[in-house]
C-alpha positions, 0 to 999 in steps of 0.5 A, spaced: 898 784 150 905 786 151 908 785 158 909 791 162 916 792 162 918 799 166 915 802 172 916 809 174 914 813 180 912 820 179 912 824 186 908 830 187 911 834 193 906 839 196 908 844 202 904 850 204 899 850 198 905 849 193 908 844 189 915 842 188 918 842 181 925 841 178 928 844 172 932 839 167 939 842 165 939 845 158 944 840 157 940 834 158 938 830 152 931 829 153 926 835 155 932 840 156 930 846 161 923 843 162 920 843 169 917 836 172 915 833 178 920 828 181 921 821 180 924 815 176 924 808 175 923 802 180 929 798 181 929 791 181 928 788 188 926 795 191 919 796 194 915 802 191 916 806 197 924 805 197 924 807 190 920 814 192 925 815 198 931 814 194 929 818 188 927 824 193 934 823 196 938 822 189 934 828 186 933 833 191 938 831 197 932 830 203 930 824 206 923 823 207 920 820 213 913 820 211 909 815 207 907 817 200 899 817 199 898 813 192 893 817 188 893 814 181 896 809 176 896 810 168 900 806 162 903 809 156 907 807 150 912 811 147 911 808 140 909 801 137 916 798 138 917 801 146 915 797 152 909 798 156 910 803 161 906 804 168 906 810 172 904 811 179 903 817 182 904 819 189 903 825 194 907 827 199 905 833 204 911 836 208 909 839 214 915 845 215 915 851 210 919 850 204 924 854 206 926 850 212 928 844 207 935 844 204 935 842 197 941 840 194 940 838 186 943 832 183 947 834 177 942 833 172 937 838 174 938 846 174 933 849 178 927 848 183 921 852 185 915 851 189 909 853 185 901 854 186 897 850 181 895 856 178 902 858 176 904 851 174 898 852 169 901 858 166 908 855 166 904 849 162 901 854 157 908 857 156 910 850 154 915 850 160 913 843 163 914 836 160 908 834 156 904 840 154 897 837 153 898 830 155 895 827 161 902 824 163 905 830 162 907 834 168 901 839 168 896 833 167 899 829 173 898 835 177 891 836 175 890 829 177 893 830 184 888 836 184 882 832 183 884 827 188 885 832 194 
């Protein structure tokens, strides 16, 4: 068995019954123009909670005080040559209405939106999300969130 080498946090942010998704830039090398949850790699020496708060601050410019709720983990490999990756899915439920948050996207992101699960499912069918049909894709991650809520 290969050792685990890359650990990522996937952050689902829910507010007033909707989930926050961000859209990658059309100039991005990987998944240009696709919508996704927030997330990224845990840096060496960082706790999971520190990584979550840092990723949220970097990607959308807001500071989160609430503790994230751990929902699920999964592992995958891109190919036989790549390291094993571990994804940790967390949920953060915000208390204020979505429009109360001043979101400032990092330069790698083009847009953001608050969507119902039904709208996200339609976006998946239209191939607008990362990983259509994959349990580790955006819709697969949110489907797991829905099952656990």
